[in-house]
C-alpha positions as CSV (number, residue, x, y, z in Angstrom):
1,M,3.9,46.4,9.2
2,D,2.6,44.7,12.2
3,P,4.4,41.2,12.8
4,R,1.0,39.7,13.2
5,A,-0.3,40.9,9.6
6,K,3.1,40.2,8.3
7,S,2.8,36.7,9.5
8,A,-0.8,36.2,8.3
9,S,0.3,37.6,4.7
10,L,3.2,35.2,4.4
11,W,0.8,32.2,5.3
12,G,-1.6,33.4,2.8
13,L,1.0,33.4,0.2
14,V,2.0,30.0,1.2
15,G,-1.6,28.6,1.1
16,G,-2.4,30.3,-2.4
17,L,0.9,28.9,-3.9
18,T,0.5,25.6,-2.5
19,F,-3.0,25.4,-3.9
20,L,-1.5,26.6,-7.3
21,V,1.2,24.0,-7.2
22,L,-1.2,21.1,-6.6
23,A,-3.6,22.4,-9.3
24,Q,-0.7,22.4,-12.0
25,G,0.2,18.7,-10.9
26,A,-3.5,17.9,-11.6
27,V,-3.4,19.4,-14.7
28,A,-0.4,17.8,-15.9
29,L,-1.8,14.6,-15.0
30,D,-4.9,15.2,-17.0
31,A,-6.9,14.9,-13.8
32,L,-8.3,18.4,-13.8
33,A,-10.2,20.2,-16.9
34,V,-10.7,23.6,-15.3
35,P,-9.8,27.0,-17.3
36,L,-6.8,28.6,-15.8
37,G,-8.6,31.9,-14.9
38,A,-10.8,29.9,-12.6
39,V,-7.8,27.9,-11.2
40,V,-6.0,31.1,-10.5
41,T,-9.4,32.7,-9.0
42,I,-9.6,29.9,-6.6
43,G,-5.9,30.3,-5.7
44,L,-6.4,34.1,-4.7
45,A,-9.3,32.8,-2.6
46,V,-7.6,30.3,-1.0
47,A,-4.9,32.6,-0.1
48,V,-7.2,35.4,1.1
49,V,-9.0,32.8,3.3
50,T,-5.7,31.5,4.7
51,A,-4.6,34.8,5.5
52,A,-7.6,35.7,7.4
53,V,-7.8,32.4,9.4
54,T,-4.3,32.7,10.4
55,Y,-4.6,36.5,11.4
56,R,-7.8,35.5,13.5
57,Y,-6.4,32.3,15.3
58,E,-2.5,32.4,15.1
59,R,-2.2,33.9,18.5
60,R,-4.8,31.2,20.0
61,L,-2.8,28.4,18.6
62,L,0.4,29.9,20.2
63,V,-1.1,30.0,23.6
64,W,-2.4,26.7,23.1
65,A,1.0,25.3,22.1
66,R,2.8,27.2,25.1
67,E,0.1,25.9,27.6
68,H,0.6,22.2,26.2
69,G,4.3,22.1,26.1
70,R,4.7,21.9,22.4
């Protein structure tokens, strides 16, 4: 697998799981009354969007960080 695609996939996984953990916390605190199917669907959408944005902009971010000494 291309390293760029692998990185984007892993960041997508991190983004989706982060959303699901936060949603689970909200459910545990009775702050969220959304069906489980909707939460999982939104989590998958977050994962896909995170992966797509990472794939598109990761290279630019690395160049910017190199230029600004970070």
